[in-house]
N, CA, C and O atoms as CSV, one atom per row, in Angstrom:
chain,resi,resn,atom,element,x,y,z
A,1,MET,N,N,-13.114,24.683,34.982
A,1,MET,CA,C,-13.227,25.595,33.850
A,1,MET,C,C,-13.549,27.012,34.314
A,1,MET,O,O,-13.142,27.979,33.670
A,2,ASP,N,N,-14.277,27.147,35.427
A,2,ASP,CA,C,-14.602,28.484,35.925
A,2,ASP,C,C,-13.360,29.239,36.376
A,2,ASP,O,O,-13.315,30.464,36.265
A,3,ILE,N,N,-12.358,28.539,36.880
A,3,ILE,CA,C,-11.124,29.199,37.303
A,3,ILE,C,C,-10.453,29.863,36.105
A,3,ILE,O,O,-9.957,30.984,36.216
A,4,ILE,N,N,-10.435,29.190,34.974
A,4,ILE,CA,C,-9.836,29.763,33.762
A,4,ILE,C,C,-10.617,30.996,33.328
A,4,ILE,O,O,-10.021,32.004,32.945
A,5,ARG,N,N,-11.939,30.927,33.384
A,5,ARG,CA,C,-12.757,32.077,32.993
A,5,ARG,C,C,-12.548,33.251,33.941
A,5,ARG,O,O,-12.509,34.400,33.501
A,6,ILE,N,N,-12.414,32.979,35.228
A,6,ILE,CA,C,-12.189,34.062,36.189
A,6,ILE,C,C,-10.824,34.710,35.955
A,6,ILE,O,O,-10.703,35.933,36.023
A,7,ILE,N,N,-9.810,33.913,35.682
A,7,ILE,CA,C,-8.487,34.472,35.389
A,7,ILE,C,C,-8.538,35.318,34.120
A,7,ILE,O,O,-7.960,36.404,34.076
A,8,LEU,N,N,-9.221,34.831,33.097
A,8,LEU,CA,C,-9.368,35.619,31.869
A,8,LEU,C,C,-10.176,36.887,32.118
A,8,LEU,O,O,-9.934,37.915,31.485
A,9,SER,N,N,-11.135,36.817,33.039
A,9,SER,CA,C,-11.943,37.993,33.363
A,9,SER,C,C,-11.122,39.063,34.058
A,9,SER,O,O,-11.391,40.254,33.901
A,10,ILE,N,N,-10.135,38.656,34.816
A,10,ILE,CA,C,-9.269,39.636,35.467
A,10,ILE,C,C,-8.354,40.287,34.436
A,10,ILE,O,O,-8.087,41.486,34.508
A,11,LEU,N,N,-7.880,39.510,33.491
A,11,LEU,CA,C,-6.986,40.050,32.467
A,11,LEU,C,C,-7.741,40.855,31.409
A,11,LEU,O,O,-7.325,41.953,31.038
A,12,LEU,N,N,-8.855,40.298,30.929
A,12,LEU,CA,C,-9.658,40.942,29.887
A,12,LEU,C,C,-11.130,40.596,30.150
A,12,LEU,O,O,-11.624,39.572,29.677
A,13,PRO,N,N,-11.824,41.448,30.902
A,13,PRO,CA,C,-13.182,41.131,31.351
A,13,PRO,C,C,-14.174,40.713,30.257
A,13,PRO,O,O,-14.901,39.741,30.464
A,14,PRO,N,N,-14.244,41.392,29.109
A,14,PRO,CA,C,-15.218,40.955,28.104
A,14,PRO,C,C,-14.969,39.538,27.580
A,14,PRO,O,O,-15.914,38.848,27.196
A,15,LEU,N,N,-13.728,39.105,27.563
A,15,LEU,CA,C,-13.429,37.754,27.092
A,15,LEU,C,C,-14.022,36.702,28.024
A,15,LEU,O,O,-14.582,35.708,27.561
A,16,GLY,N,N,-13.905,36.912,29.318
A,16,GLY,CA,C,-14.487,35.974,30.275
A,16,GLY,C,C,-16.000,35.898,30.162
A,16,GLY,O,O,-16.582,34.816,30.240
A,17,VAL,N,N,-16.633,37.046,29.979
A,17,VAL,CA,C,-18.096,37.067,29.821
A,17,VAL,C,C,-18.483,36.412,28.505
A,17,VAL,O,O,-19.465,35.672,28.454
A,18,PHE,N,N,-17.735,36.668,27.445
A,18,PHE,CA,C,-18.020,36.051,26.149
A,18,PHE,C,C,-17.950,34.531,26.245
A,18,PHE,O,O,-18.806,33.839,25.693
A,19,LEU,N,N,-16.955,34.008,26.929
A,19,LEU,CA,C,-16.825,32.557,27.063
A,19,LEU,C,C,-17.969,31.966,27.879
A,19,LEU,O,O,-18.322,30.800,27.701
A,20,GLN,N,N,-18.545,32.756,28.766
A,20,GLN,CA,C,-19.642,32.266,29.613
A,20,GLN,C,C,-21.000,32.364,28.918
A,20,GLN,O,O,-21.763,31.399,28.914
A,21,VAL,N,N,-21.308,33.527,28.330
A,21,VAL,CA,C,-22.660,33.752,27.805
A,21,VAL,C,C,-22.726,34.043,26.311
A,21,VAL,O,O,-23.823,34.090,25.754
A,22,GLY,N,N,-21.611,34.238,25.652
A,22,GLY,CA,C,-21.639,34.553,24.229
A,22,GLY,C,C,-21.861,36.039,23.983
A,22,GLY,O,O,-21.589,36.865,24.854
A,23,LEU,N,N,-22.355,36.375,22.801
A,23,LEU,CA,C,-22.541,37.781,22.417
A,23,LEU,C,C,-23.921,38.297,22.800
A,23,LEU,O,O,-24.635,38.851,21.964
A,24,GLY,N,N,-24.290,38.121,24.038
A,24,GLY,CA,C,-25.578,38.591,24.519
A,24,GLY,C,C,-25.472,39.966,25.147
A,24,GLY,O,O,-24.463,40.658,25.006
A,25,LYS,N,N,-26.531,40.348,25.842
A,25,LYS,CA,C,-26.562,41.680,26.449
A,25,LYS,C,C,-25.514,41.827,27.546
A,25,LYS,O,O,-24.982,42.919,27.740
A,26,HIS,N,N,-25.207,40.751,28.266
A,26,HIS,CA,C,-24.221,40.844,29.328
A,26,HIS,C,C,-22.819,41.127,28.772
A,26,HIS,O,O,-22.023,41.815,29.412
A,27,PHE,N,N,-22.524,40.605,27.602
A,27,PHE,CA,C,-21.240,40.884,26.970
A,27,PHE,C,C,-21.111,42.372,26.665
A,27,PHE,O,O,-20.085,42.982,26.965
A,28,TRP,N,N,-22.144,42.952,26.072
A,28,TRP,CA,C,-22.070,44.364,25.688
A,28,TRP,C,C,-22.084,45.270,26.912
A,28,TRP,O,O,-21.423,46.308,26.918
A,29,ILE,N,N,-22.826,44.894,27.946
A,29,ILE,CA,C,-22.784,45.653,29.203
A,29,ILE,C,C,-21.367,45.638,29.759
A,29,ILE,O,O,-20.872,46.655,30.245
A,30,ASN,N,N,-20.718,44.482,29.687
A,30,ASN,CA,C,-19.364,44.374,30.198
A,30,ASN,C,C,-18.385,45.187,29.369
A,30,ASN,O,O,-17.467,45.790,29.925
A,31,VAL,N,N,-18.554,45.218,28.066
A,31,VAL,CA,C,-17.676,46.041,27.222
A,31,VAL,C,C,-17.792,47.514,27.624
A,31,VAL,O,O,-16.785,48.210,27.750
A,32,ILE,N,N,-19.015,47.974,27.820
A,32,ILE,CA,C,-19.226,49.372,28.212
A,32,ILE,C,C,-18.619,49.643,29.590
A,32,ILE,O,O,-17.960,50.663,29.786
A,33,LEU,N,N,-18.837,48.737,30.543
A,33,LEU,CA,C,-18.258,48.914,31.879
A,33,LEU,C,C,-16.737,48.908,31.838
A,33,LEU,O,O,-16.097,49.668,32.565
A,34,THR,N,N,-16.157,48.071,31.007
A,34,THR,CA,C,-14.706,48.014,30.905
A,34,THR,C,C,-14.152,49.289,30.275
A,34,THR,O,O,-13.083,49.759,30.663
A,35,ILE,N,N,-14.865,49.843,29.317
A,35,ILE,CA,C,-14.427,51.107,28.717
A,35,ILE,C,C,-14.510,52.248,29.729
A,35,ILE,O,O,-13.622,53.098,29.795
A,36,LEU,N,N,-15.583,52.257,30.515
A,36,LEU,CA,C,-15.765,53.327,31.505
A,36,LEU,C,C,-14.797,53.197,32.678
A,36,LEU,O,O,-14.380,54.196,33.265
A,37,GLY,N,N,-14.451,51.982,33.005
A,37,GLY,CA,C,-13.518,51.747,34.103
A,37,GLY,C,C,-13.190,50.273,34.177
A,37,GLY,O,O,-14.080,49.426,34.105
A,38,TYR,N,N,-11.937,49.973,34.317
A,38,TYR,CA,C,-11.498,48.576,34.266
A,38,TYR,C,C,-12.064,47.749,35.426
A,38,TYR,O,O,-12.478,46.607,35.228
A,39,ILE,N,N,-12.084,48.315,36.620
A,39,ILE,CA,C,-12.543,47.595,37.820
A,39,ILE,C,C,-14.033,47.224,37.725
A,39,ILE,O,O,-14.378,46.082,38.029
A,40,PRO,N,N,-14.923,48.131,37.320
A,40,PRO,CA,C,-16.331,47.717,37.166
A,40,PRO,C,C,-16.504,46.572,36.167
A,40,PRO,O,O,-17.367,45.714,36.352
A,41,GLY,N,N,-15.701,46.555,35.125
A,41,GLY,CA,C,-15.756,45.466,34.152
A,41,GLY,C,C,-15.355,44.139,34.779
A,41,GLY,O,O,-15.973,43.110,34.506
A,42,ILE,N,N,-14.332,44.157,35.609
A,42,ILE,CA,C,-13.891,42.937,36.292
A,42,ILE,C,C,-14.966,42.444,37.257
A,42,ILE,O,O,-15.279,41.254,37.289
A,43,ILE,N,N,-15.527,43.358,38.038
A,43,ILE,CA,C,-16.562,42.979,39.011
A,43,ILE,C,C,-17.755,42.354,38.298
A,43,ILE,O,O,-18.265,41.318,38.725
A,44,HIS,N,N,-18.199,42.981,37.213
A,44,HIS,CA,C,-19.340,42.444,36.465
A,44,HIS,C,C,-19.022,41.081,35.869
A,44,HIS,O,O,-19.858,40.178,35.911
A,45,ALA,N,N,-17.834,40.922,35.321
A,45,ALA,CA,C,-17.455,39.652,34.701
A,45,ALA,C,C,-17.402,38.527,35.730
A,45,ALA,O,O,-17.912,37.434,35.482
A,46,VAL,N,N,-16.795,38.784,36.870
A,46,VAL,CA,C,-16.722,37.757,37.915
A,46,VAL,C,C,-18.116,37.423,38.433
A,46,VAL,O,O,-18.411,36.261,38.714
A,47,TYR,N,N,-18.965,38.422,38.560
A,47,TYR,CA,C,-20.349,38.190,38.995
A,47,TYR,C,C,-21.090,37.301,38.003
A,47,TYR,O,O,-21.766,36.356,38.409
A,48,ILE,N,N,-20.972,37.586,36.724
A,48,ILE,CA,C,-21.654,36.786,35.696
A,48,ILE,C,C,-21.146,35.339,35.727
A,48,ILE,O,O,-21.941,34.404,35.624
A,49,ILE,N,N,-19.854,35.152,35.865
A,49,ILE,CA,C,-19.296,33.794,35.880
A,49,ILE,C,C,-19.711,33.055,37.142
A,49,ILE,O,O,-20.014,31.863,37.090
A,50,ALA,N,N,-19.727,33.748,38.274
A,50,ALA,CA,C,-20.055,33.093,39.549
A,50,ALA,C,C,-21.533,32.714,39.634
A,50,ALA,O,O,-21.868,31.725,40.287
A,51,THR,N,N,-22.416,33.464,38.999
A,51,THR,CA,C,-23.842,33.171,39.121
A,51,THR,C,C,-24.375,32.201,38.083
A,51,THR,O,O,-25.529,31.782,38.172
A,52,ARG,N,N,-23.567,31.837,37.108
A,52,ARG,CA,C,-24.051,30.906,36.084
A,52,ARG,C,C,-23.326,29.609,36.151
A,52,ARG,O,O,-23.602,28.705,35.363
């Protein structure tokens, strides 16, 4: 299941974080990072998925 989340995180980072943690603070941090730059959003999303 983590492989699917990582693939979704590469395509749309907030979606991968949402599937992992829901609408918590990490989701909103990821939305902001994705708006500021796509790559930081991907890095954060993969980090959140890998550590949980």
